[in-house]
N, C-alpha and C positions, 0 to 999 in steps of 0.2 A: 827847795821850797823856802820862801821867805819866812823869817822868824814870826812876823805878825800873823801869817797864815797858820803856822803851827800852833800858836797860842789860840787862834780863833777855833781851830779844830778841837783843841783840848777843852775850850769853853763849851763848844757844841756837844762834846762827849758827855759832859756833866750836866748840861742843861736840857738835853733831849728828852730824858725820861720825865722831867717835871714841867716841861714846857706845855703851855696850852696851844695846841695846834690849830691855828686859825686860818692858815693859808689853804685854799682849796686846790687839790691836785686831781687831775683826770688823766687817764683812768685810775681807779683805785687798784686794779690788778690787770695784768696783761699776760697772755700766753702767746709768744711769738715764735715763728719758725726760724731756724738757723739762716743767717745771711739775709735777713729782712730788715726794713727800717721801722723804728719805733719812735713815736712822738709822745712826750710827757709835758703837760701844760700845768703851770703854776699861776693861780690867780691871787693877787694881793688887793684886799679891800681898801686899806688905808695906807698907801705907799708913802714912805718918808722921802724927803727931798734927796736927789742924787742916789736913788735907791740902787742897791746892788743885790741881785738875787744869786745866791750861791747854790750850786748843785753838788749834792753829796750822795755817796752810795754806801750801803751797808750790806755786807755779804752774809751776816749772821742775823739771827733773830734778836730784836732789840732787847738789851739787858745792860747791867752795869759794866760788863766786860766787852760789850760789842765795840767794834772798830768802825770808824767812819773814814771813807776815802774821798778826798776832794777831787772833783772832776773839772769844774770850770765855773766862771762867773763872767758877767758882762760888765766891763768898766767903761763908763761914758768917755773917759779920756783915752785910755789905752785899748779900748774895744775888748776883744775876747781874751781872757786869761785862762790858760789850761793848767791842770795839776800835773804831777809827776807821771811819766809814762802814758800821758794822754795827749792826743794831737787832733788836728782837724780831719784826719782821715778816719777817725773813730766817731767823733761827735761834733755838733755845732750848737750854738745857743742864739736864739733870737729874742729880743726883749723890747717891750713897749713900756709905757708909764705904769701900767697895772698888771702886766702879764709877761711871763717868760716861757719860752718853749725850748725844751731840751730834745734834740733830735739825735738819736743813736742811729748811725748810718747803716751798719751791717752787724747785727748782734750775733754773738757767739754764746754757747752754753755757759762759759765762764763769766758772761756779763749778767747772769741771773743774780738777783738780789733785790733790795728795797732802795728805791731812789727817793731822795728828799730834796725839796727846795728850802732855802733858809734865808732870812733877812736879819740884819744886825740893827737893833734898836738902841735906845738909851734907857736902861743899860741891858735890856733883856734880848735874848735871841728868840726869834719866832720861826717855827718850822711848818712845813706843809704836812699833810696827813699821810703822805707816803704812797708810793706806787710799787706794788709787788710785781716784779718782772720775772717770768720763767721762760727760758729759751729752750726749745726742744727741736729735735731733728725732723719729726713728723708731727703735724698738728693732730690732736685727737679728733676723731670723727664723731659727730653727734648722732646717736642712734635714732633712727626714724621711728615715730610711734607706730606700734603694731595695730593694724586695723582689726577690730573685733568682728569675727565672722558670725553672723546671726544665723543660726540653724532654724529652719522652718519647723514649727511644731506640727507633728502629725496628728491629725484629727482621728480620734478613735471612731470607728464605725459602730453605730448602735446595734446592740444585740437584738434579736427578735424578741418581741414582747412576750414576757412570761406570764402576763396576766391572763387567767382563765377566761375563756369566752363565755358569755352568758347564753342561757338556753340549753336544751338537752343535746347531747352528743349523738350523732348518727352512727350508732354502732351496727354490727351485723344483725343483731336481733331486731333492731328497729327497722332496718331495711327489709328484712324478711317479712315482718308484719305488714309493712306497706305494700309489698308485692302481693302477698296473700289477699289483702283486702281488695287490691285492684282486680285480681283474678276473680274473686267472688262477685264483685260488682259487674264485671263483664259477663260472667255466667248468668247472673240474675237478669241482666239486661237482655241476653239472648233468649232466655226462657220466657221473659215477658213478651218479647216480640213474637216468638213462636206461638204462644197462647193467644196473642191478639190476632194473629193470622188465622188460627184455627177458628176462633170465634167469628171472625168476619166471614169465613167460608160457610160456616154453619148458618149464619144469618142469611147469607145470600141464597142458600139452598131452601131455607124456610120460606123466603119471600117468593121464590120461583114456584114452590108447591102451592102456596096460598093463592096466587093469582092465576093458576090454571083453571 
């Protein structure tokens, strides 16, 4: 690795924690399956002339002792420059005047880490917000929301009305009195009819004797 690049990484090491991260990186986090392609985009709002966007990888949580690994940068004169143990079979970089895209061709679990883009200003270094990459063998499946089963409420059948009914109850005594009264009325009616018949016969006999 050239001496200037080693010095640049050392400066990046000390400046990363206190730098104001103004470059926008997307996505902020990515969970990728083994042997798949991953693209990381870096947006630069105010690009300097002849801008170089460096791509770094951090395998540990950012701290004073964290280590940055240089991956690649795009040089307008020499085109793409790779870091140690990195080649075109692993990644490639495309760059415009305000944007750079880091394409990881076939990620492995050991590629997991935080990826940063960085530009060199005068005199400060400006970093991207970082992209947390996690490479897994099998992507986690999102659990489908369980449908709530609505149970139909059973309607309670109304109990028979317990309110006492108005009026006298028809008990056995009452029924007996009613039957007795009806019998007496029938007997009285029969006696009245019999007496009426006797009176009529007596009247007819009297009339026959009177007109003889």
